[in-house]
N, C-alpha and C positions, 0 to 999 in steps of 0.2 A: 242283488242279482234279479234279472227278469224272472217273473214267476211262471212264464210260459215255457218256450222251447229251450232257453239257456239253462234254466233250472232242471229241466228234463235231461238235457245233455250231461250236465254235471253229475246228476244222480246216476245216470246210466253207466257212464265211464267209471265212476267210483265203485259202483256195485260190481263191475266186471274187470276191475283192474288186475286181479290175479291172472286172469287168462291172458291179458295183454302183456304183462311183464314176463310171463312164462314164455310167450312167443318170442319176445325181444331177446331174452337171454338165450333161448335155443338158437337163434340166428347168430348171436354173438359167439356161441360155442362152436359154430360151424362156419367160420369165415371163408367166403368164396370170392374169387376175383371175377372180373368182368366177363359176362356171358358164360360163366361156369357155375352160376348160382343154382344148381339143380336142387339141392336140399332146401335152401331158403325159399326159392320160388314155389316149390311143391308144398312146403309147410304153410305158406300164406294162402296159396290157392285152395288147398284142401280145407283150411279153416273157413274161408269165405264160402266155399261150396256147402260146407256143413251148416253154415249160418243161413242158408237159403238163397245165396247169390247164384246167378247163372255164370259159370266160368268158361271162358274161351282160352285155351292154352296154346302156346307156340304161335302167338299172333305176330304179324309183321315179318314172318319167316325168321323169327328169333326164338330159339328153343325155350329160353327161360323168361320170355315176356308173356303176360297174360292180362286179360280184362275180365273183371267180375262185375256183373250188373244186377241191379234190383229195381223193380218198378217198370213203368211203361210211359211212353209219351214224353212230352217236354215239360219243363226244361231238362236238359241233360247236364248234370254237374259232375265233373271229374275230380277225384282225389288221387294225387300222384304219390306212389310209394317206391322207394328204392331199398335195396338190400345187399348191394355188393360191398366187398371189403377191399383192403389194400395189401399188396405184397410187402413182406419184410417188416411188418408191424405187429408180430405176435407179442402178446404181453399178458401176464397174469392179472386178473381182476383185483381191484381194491388193494393194489400194491403201489407204494409210493417211491419205488425205484425201478429202473429198467430190469425186467425179468421176463424174458420170452417163454411162452409155453412150449413153442417149437422154434428152434434156432432158424432164423430167416423165414419163419412161417408167416401166414396171413394174419391180419388183425383188422378189427373195425375201427380204423383210425379217423373216420369221418362221421361216425355215429349212425350209419345207415341201418343198423339193426333196430335203432330207435325210430328212424325216419319212416320206414315202411310200416312198422307196427302201429305208430301213431295214426297214420293215414287209414290203416285198417280199422282202428278203434273208432275213428270219425265216420267211416262208412257204415259200421255196425250201428252207431248211434243215429245217424240220419235215417237208415233203413227202419229202425225201431219207431222213430217219430212218424215217418211216412205211413207205416203200416198201422200204427195205433190211431192215426187221425184220418186214415183212408184218403190220402192225398195222391194225386197223380204226379208224374214226373219220374225221372230216372237218375239214380245215383250210381256212379261207376268208380270202382277202384282200378287204377292202372298199375299193374306190376311192371315196373320199369327197371330192367337190368342194365348193367354196364355204364353207369354214370361216370365212374372213375376211369377216364381215358378211353371210353368206348362210345360215348354219345348215343346211348341206347334210345333215348326219347327222340333224337333227331331221326334215327332210322324209322321209328314208329310214326312220326309225323310224315315222313316221306311216303310211307305206305298208306297214308290216309286214315289212320286210326283215330284221329281227333277231328275229322271233318264235320261231324254232327254234334260236337260238344259246344255247349253254350258258355261255359266258364270252367276254369280249372283252378284248383286250390292245392297248395302244398306247404312245406315248411323245411327248415333245416335246424338240426341241433346246434346250439351255441352256448356261450356262457352268460348270456343276457336275454331279456325278452323284448321283442320289438317287431317292427315291420321290415321286411326285405324291400327297401324302397329305392335302390340304386340300380343303375345299368351295369351290365357285366361286359366282358370282352368276348367277341367272337373268336373262334380259333380254328386252325387247320393242323392236323397231325399227319405227317408223311414220313415213310421210311425211304432212305436212299441207300441202295445196295450197289457196291462197286465190284466188278469181276475183273480180275487181273490174270497174271501167269505166275505160277509158283516156280521157284528155282533156289539153288543153294546160294545163300546170302554172301558167302565168302568165295566160293570157287567159281560161281557163274552168275553174279548179281546182274550182269548186263543182259541176261536172258529173261529176267523177271520183270513183271509189271505189278507194282505193289498197290493192292486195293486199300491197304491200311494207310499208305501215303495219301491216297485220294481222299480218304475220310479226314485225315489230318489237315490237308490243304483246304478242304471244304470248310472245316471248322474255323480255320484261320480267316478265310474269306468272309464267313458270316460274322466273325468277330469285328472285322472292319466295317461291315454293313451296319452294325448296331448304331454307329454314330450318325447314320444318314437315314434314319426312319423316325416317324413321329414319336415323341417322348412317351406317349401312352401305350405304345406297342411293346410287346415282349417276344423274345425268341429264346426257346429252351432246346436243349438237345441231350441225348444219351447215346453213347456208343454201345450198340446192342450186340455187335459181333466184331471182335478185333482180328479175327482170322486164325487165331491159335495162340499157343503159349511158347512157341519156339522162336527165339530171336534169330536163329541161323537159317530161317526159311523166309523167303520173300512171300508175304501173305497174299494169297490169290483171291480171297473173299473177305469183305468187311462191310459193315452196315452201320448207319447212324440214323437215329429217329429224331425228327425235328417237330417241334410244336410252335406254331406262330400264332400270336394273339394281337388283336387290335380292336378299338371300340366299335367299328363297323365291319361288316363282312367284306365289303369291297376293298377296304383298307388292308385287311388280312390277306385277301387274295392278291393284291398288288405286291405286298412284301413276299408272299409265298412264291410268286413268279420270279422275283429277284433271287430268292434262295435257290430255286431250280437252276437259274443261269450260273450261279456260283458252283453248284454241283457239276454242271456240264463242263465248266472251266477246269475243275479239279480232275475230271475224267480225261480231258484233253491233255492236261499237263503230265499225267501219269500213264497215258496210253491204255487206260482201262475202259471197260464198258459200264454204263450206268443204267440201272433199273430204278424207276421211281414208282413206289407203291403207296397210293393214297390210302390212309388208314381210317381217318374219321374227321369230322368237323362239327361245329355247332355255331349257332347264331348268337348275337348279343341279346340279353334279356331286356324286354320292353315293359316297364311298369305300367299298371293300370291304376290310376289314382282313385277312381271311383271305388274299386274293390278294396284298395288299401285303406281308405278312410273307414269303410264298413268293418274290415278286419281289425283295425286298430281299436275300434269301440269294444270289440269282444276281448281283445288282449287286455285292455285296461279293466274290463268288467271281471275277468277271472283273476287278474293280479299275479302275484308272485307266490310260489310255493313256500310253505313254512318248513323249516329244517330243524332236525333234532341236534342235540349237542354232539352226538356221535358222528353225524354227517358233517357238522362244522369242523370237527377235529380232523377227519380224513381230508376234507377240502383244504384245511390249513397245511397238511402234510404235502399235498400236491402243489399248493401255492408256493411252498418254500422251494420247490424244484424249478420254478419258473424264473427266468432272468428279467432284469430291468427292461431289456429290449422287448421281451414277450409282452410285458404289461404295458409298456409304452405303445406298442403296436396295437394292442387290443383297444386301448383308449383312443388312439388315433382313428381306428376304423369306426368306433362308436360315434366319435365326434363328427367324422365325415358324414355319417349317415344321418345324424340328428341335428346338424347345423349348429347355430348358437345355443339352442336348447341342449343339444348333445354335448357341447363343451361344458356347460354347467352341470349336466348329469355326470360327466366324468369327474368333475371336481368334487361332487357329492359322493361319488363312488369311493374316492380316496384309496385306501388300502383294504377295503372290504373284500373278503375272500369269496363271498357269495353275494350277488346283487340283491337289493331289496326294493327296487322300483323299476318300472317299465321305462325303456328308452323312449323319449319323446318322438313323436312322428312329425316329419316335415316332407314336403314334396321335393325330395332331394334331386339335384342334377349331377351329383357326384358319380364317379365310377368305382366299381369294385374291380380290383386288378386280378380277377380270376374269371373263370368261365363256368357255365352250367348249361346242360342240355335242356333245362327248363326254358331257356331262351327260345328255342324253336317252338315250344308249346305256346309261349307268349306271342309269337308271330301269327298263330292261326286261331287263337281264342283268347278272350280276356283272362288274365292269370294274376293271382296274388299269392304271396308267400309270407310266412312269418318266421321269426326266430323264437326259440324257447330255451330257458336256462337249464342246461343238463350237466354243467361242469363248473369247476372253480373258475372264477373270473381270470381271464388272461390265457386260459388253456388254448394252445394253438391246434388247429386241425392237422391231421396227418402226423401225429406224435404219439409216443408211447403213453404219455400222460392222459391223452384223450381215451385211448383204448382201455387203460386201467380204470377209468371212471364210467365206461359205457355199460357196465353190468351192475352198477350200484343203485341204491335207492334214490340218490340225487338225480341220476339220469332218468330213472323211472318216473320221478315226479315231473320232470320237464317234459318227458314224452307224453304222459297223460294230460298235462296242461295243453300241449300242442294239439292233441286229439280233440279236446274240448273246443279250442279256438277254431280249428278247421271245421268241425261239425256245425258249430253255431254259424260260422261264416257261410257255409254251404246252405244250411236251412234258411237263412235269411233270404237267399236268392230264390228258393222255392216259394217263400211266403210273401216276398215283395217283388213282383214282376217289374215294377217301375225301377227298382234298383238295378236289376239285371239289364233292363233296356238302356239305362244310362251308361252302364259299363260297356255294353256292346256299341253304343253310339260313340263313345270315346275310342274304342278299339277300331271301329271302321274309319273314323276320322284320321287316325294314325296310318292306316293302311292305304289311304288315298294317295299319300305322298311317298310311300315306301312299300310296294308290294313284296310279298314273301317269295324268296327263292331258296330252295333247300340247298345247303352247302355241300351235301354229300352226293356225288354222282350216282346215277341209277345202278351202275354195274358194280358198285362197291358194296361188299357184304360185311357184317360185323365180324371182328376178329378177336379171338381170345388172347389173353396176356401170354406172351411167349416166355 
């Protein structure tokens, strides 16, 4: 390990690990969904303020968003932290079977209790180095709420909060270590509400106009649309209001929420307009009124290869955590609950990201419960068939992300198995590792202006052919989970 800043970062985070794991566990204990993360946001903001950061709260007109800054002048390097949970994924910690703490309660099924805390640990470590060496420049922690179905960062980008940032660094918990080196899908999420006329379904059905029928017809129409869109696109839906529980009433109100994804924003927008036409047709067929409510959107993620290469060097430098026999036994228990499809899909994603080297990595992984080597890096042209609001940050400043191993290999995101592992020492080790990688990647940009200049040159070259357009209209505000 480098005897200068990486050694300093390693020692700093190890020395303060109890503080970071305590913060992460406290957030895990208080799972809050999008834009309702009052406890988690306050916890992190207060900790940063106590550490000597200048904290601006409620930024971008979002109550739970904040920015914590230390230093002055350039460069300005951003570390992105998330802390929102998911509905319906309550689960006891360190338990290898489904066991909700609260029935249908919230749970950290994507590891965001780890995500935000690791970024905080990186911000602390960078601040300590800058202060000890009397270096100029600004490190910022961005408290980013509402990633899960809310596109919090997209709203923050729209409000200009990243306009003076020179580069951004973040990560995501995973079951392996490597670089997030693929493009993601842009998306648009919209609610379609139909208003009809209630009536007695037996005595006077001819007087009614069924909003539920409109939702049903819309869903059928979109089902036929799926054959006629590009194969990389995705359309998802959830019926959020069926109008009631009485079958002998013609339902006067019903609503369905749609999420459209595609590799490029303009492709998603084209599909979205076709979905609107189908909704209008359903309203015409049923004699109902249609209200379209734009909920949120985000852009596709644009990799910055310059930053990725630099980050990968730190990933390999820090390596993989060492695990105790007790940790391996618990990981075995979780691993035994995963299906062959879970494991096959995990290896497929890793192979897609790592190319031919990734395929060989998967072969070496075999049936290992915990990974023991870093996923090789390639400049992948593959797609991740999901979305992230980090995408919008990547459109306005050079951005890099890493993965860090926090779970048994093959653990899928948004599952009870992931929640069960998010408060364990296995997850803590992955979180601390991510903090070290992010801090070292950020400090290298402070210490090597030529590296930052190269990353920015790559970024500006990309923007010449594709200028940024925020996918969320100006009049749309963040909405909480209903």
